N, C-alpha and C positions, 0 to 999 in steps of 0.2 A: 895146757893147748893156747889159753889166749895171753897176750902179754904185753896192755897197752902202757908208757908209759912218756908221761910229759907232757900229752895230746895239746897239742895247740892247730885250732882248724879253722881257717876263714876264705868264708865265701866272696870274694872279689875284693873290695875293703874293711868287710864286716868281719869280726871276730866272734865263730858260733863258740867252739868248745874252748878250754881254759886253761891247761895243763890236767889233759883229765890221765887218772892213775887206776886200771882194771886188770881182775886177772882170772882167769876164767877154768878151774881145772878140768880137767878130761871125764866127761860124767855130770860135771855138774849144771845145773840148769839155772842160772841168772836175771830177776825183773827186775823194769828198768822204770821208774815212774816221776813224771815230771809236767808241768801246765805245757801247753801246746807255746809253741815257742822256743823252749829251754836248751832245742839243740838235742834232741833223741834221735830221729831220723835220721839231723846229721851225721852222729857217731854212726848208726848204721851206713849210709853213704857212705861216709868219709872207710869204713873197712872194707865195705865190697873195692873201693877205689873209684870211684868212678872222679870224671875230670873238675864238675865246678867245685868242688872239695879240697883246699892246698893246706898239704900239710906243710907245718911254718916251722914245727919245735917240735918234737919228742921222738916217738919211735911203736911202732907195729911189727909185734912179734906172734907169727899161727904156728905151732907144730915146729917149735925151734925155729923157724927161717924168720930172717926182718922183713917183710912186706911191706915195709912203710912206701915204697917206689914202684912196690909187684904193679902192673896191670887188671882192670877183673878178670879176664878170663883165667890170667894165674892161679889167682885167688880163688876162685873157682876148683881149677882144675887139682891146685890142691887139697879142695873141701872148706870151704866158704858159701853157702845157699844161704838165700835170701827167699823172704815173702815182701813183697810187699805190699806198701796201704793203697798205693794207686798204681797202678804198673800200666805197664802201655797198653791199647788195642794194637793189634800187628793185623795187615791185612795181607793177606793171602797165604798167610802159614796155618797150616792148621796145627788143631792139636796138638793128635797126632803126630805129624812129620814133629811139631816143636819134642816133645818126653823124646820121641826116638835120636835127635839130635844130644838130647841133652842127654843121657843115658851113654852113647858116645859108644857102639858100638857092644855093647854091654847085653846077654840075655837076660831082658826083663817081661814078667805078662800085663803089656800093655790096659791091658782089657780087666786083667782082673782087680790092680790097683785103682781103673775107674771108676768100677763098682763097689770096690772101700770108701769110695767117697761120691757116692751116686753120681756120678759125671760122662757114664757110659754113653749119654745119652747128644754130650759136645761135643768127639775127637774127630767129627768131622768136621768143626766149624772152627773158625778162623778166631785165633787167639783173644780172647777176650769182647766177642764182635758183638755188641747185644747183650753182653751179660751180665746179670743185675749183682747186688754186690754181695751176696750169698754165694753165687755161680764162680764170681774173682777168686775169693776166694779158698775154692772147690780144687778151681786151678790153678790158682798157685801152688798151695799143699800137692798136691798132682805131681808136678814140675817139683819140686824136691824130692818126693821120692820115687824119681827116677833118679834123681841125681846122688840119694844115698850122701848125705853132706857127713862131716868130721863134728863142724860146729854150723847152727842154724840158725838162722837171725830171724827174727818175726817185728814187722811194726805192724802192732797195734792190729792182733790178731780179731780182733772184736767188732771191731771197724765196720760200716752199713751191717750186721748182718744177723737179721732175727734168728729168737730161740732157738725154732729149729731146726737152723744153719748153727747157730753156735756152740750145740749140744754136739752135733758131727765132725765137729772143726777141733773142738775144743777134746775128741776122744782121736780121731785123728794124729792131732800135735802131742801127743804124749806118748803114740805108736812112733811115732821121728824117732820123739825124743827120748823116750822112754823103754821102749821095747814094749809097751804094751806090758810092763811085768812088775807083779804087785811083791811085797819081803816074804818070802815063807817062813812059817810059825818058826820061835827062836832065830829069825836073823834082822839086826833093824836097814831101816833107809841106809843109811851111812852105807852098808856091806853091797848092797844092791847097786848105788851109784856106782862103785867103785867094781863091779862087773858090765859099765853100761862104758862106752865108747864114746856115744854120741851125747853134743852140747850143747846149751841153749843161750842165747842171750833172747830175750823177750820185752818187747815193750808195750807196755799197754796202761787203758785209762781207766777202767770201769774197775780193772781188776775179776771177771768174769772168769778167766783164765784158769784163774786160782781154782778154781773147782773140777777142773779139771786134770790140773798136772800137779806135779809133787819140786816148789823152787825149794832152792837152798839157801838164795841168800837176796837179796834187794837193796839198790839205792834209790837214791831221789838227784833227778841232772835239774837241775836249779841253774837259769840264764849263764850253761855250757860250763857252770861246775856241778863236778860230784861232791857227793854232801850226805849223808844219813844210813850208813850202811846197817840194816838190821834183818830180822826174818822177814819178808813179802807183808807177810798177812799183818802182823804187826804196823809197818809201814804205811798199810791200806789204810788201817783201823784211823791212825792217828791223823793219815789228811784225809778221812772222812769225816773228823770230828771239829779236826782245828785249821784245814787246809795248810796250805804250800809254805805261805812266808812262816807261819808256824811253827811246822817242822824245819825249816832254817835258822829260824831265831834261836829256840832248839838247842841249833850245834854252834851254835857263839863263834857261826863265818864271822868275816873281814869287814869290821864295819863299810852297811852303806850297798852292802848286798843285799840284804835282807826286803829295802827299802827299791832297790830297782827297778824300775818298771820293765817288765817281760816286753819281749818284740815280739 
């Protein structure tokens, strides 16, 4: 579904991504770890085509189409959707109207979807105006539910969320990516994934989201470089024990990278 090849990205004169190669199959959920300033959010923003992120080398192919130079709305219409860590407030635009715009004329049950994420009481309020951290996350997920993207990008779904909201958000993220399914007796997760059509790319610091979803693969992004591909839970456990620098040293990255200062 997603093929990123040798991607180099700059913000102004500063390079934030250096030679990223990443592939996500249809129905696959990929977890991305990394310290602050390592380029994780920059990768998602680049995938969505935001203007401050300049691709200087490499390409992005989504569902067989080269979208490296595509606009943000073209990518969204192809099926890329994103939940932001810090989305803007949009005064004068009620959430209900926003959802109708996102649905693009499809017949969707806005009230039912809003109740699913305990958000029905906010539909007439302006987007993110005065919302708490948990309410913003639920608003973001509700927008994705209305869009029904093929590939869902989540930028730290746990950020600013209390435990009660985390359980609700975790379950809804699972519904979005996995359609709420669990393997039937005699069937493996691989067989289940083969029947799924939605993929996910999730940034996480805490790993709490792994309590609610079935993640297939993971990697660490460190100072703009991807490394350490393994099962997400093994990566998380290694990070908790040894930290990111130890993880990078174990992978024999180019000399000096492990000791480079974080941005």
